[in-house]
N, C-alpha and C positions, 0 to 999 in steps of 0.2 A: 173447031169450035162446036159446042153442043148446046142445044136448048134444053134446060132442065127445069122441071116444074116441082117446086117445093110447096107442099100443102101443110099449113099449120093445123094443129089439133082442132081448131074451131072451124076449119074448112076454107079459110082464106088461102087463095092460090097466088103464087109468085112464079112467073115464068121469066127466066133469065138466061142469057148467053154466058157460057163459061168456057174459057180458053182451054185448049188442049194442054195437057201437062199439069194443070191444076187439079186439086181434088174437089169432090162434090162439097166437102166441108168448106174449103176455101171460097168456093162459089157462093155459098150461103153467107159466110162471114163478110166477104167483100161487097155483097149486095144488101147488107143489113137485114137479112131475113131472120125474124124471130123464131125461136124454137130449137136452134142448134147453138149450144153454148161453146163447145170446143175448148173446154178448160185447159187441156194439155197442149193445145196448139197444133194438134195433128200427130202427136207422137205415139198414138195407140196406147196411151197409159190411163185412159179413163173411158167412160161410156157416154159422155155428154154431147156427142154428135150422132147419137143413135137415131135411126129412122126405120120406117117400114117401107120396103121397096114394093112398088106396084106389082101384083102377081105376074103380069106378062113379062116383067123384066128379071124375075128371079133367076131363071136359067140362062139369061144372056150376060150376066155379070161374072167376073172371075170368081173362082171359089174362095171362100174365106180361109185365111191362114190361121194357124193355131193361136197366135196372139190375139187376133180379132175375136175368135171364138171365146177365148178366156175373158176378154173385156166385156163381151156381150152378156156374160153371166151377171154383171153388175148393172145392166141396163134396166130401165123401168119397163116391166112387162114385155120381155123379149119374145119374139115369135121365132120358133126354130127355123122356119123357111124364109120369112120376109125381113127379119131384122138384119141391118148392116150398120157399120160405123162409116160415116161419110168420109172420114179422114183416110180410109183405106180404099176408096173408089177413085182411081185416077181417071180424069176425063180424056176421052178420045172421041173421034167422030162417031164411033160405034155407040156412044151413049146418047146421041142426039134423040131427044124425046123422052128421056128417063123421067119417071115420076116417083117422088118419094114423099112420104107423109111422116110428120113429126109425131112422137108420142105425146101423151097428156103432159108429161114433165120429163126432165132429164135429171138423173141422179149420179 
């Protein structure tokens, strides 16, 4: 299990425990955290679960696969280094303390 902090665009913080094996997107959805819409349900077919990963976590996460890179092209103001799709981040103990910030909007 990992504690993940989700920060809304307005600065509101939500710290939640997410079980191993779930995705960061599922953790947000299951805890009713606003700002992650997840329209495709985690199929990596949209960009509505886009977040900015805290800079200290960028190099600790698995590399983006091509499909995620492609979908991030459709995200609201993607950052080449910090943008990730939360449906592609599987929770493990190694993600304990992860901090992500939602963009102004999802598209």
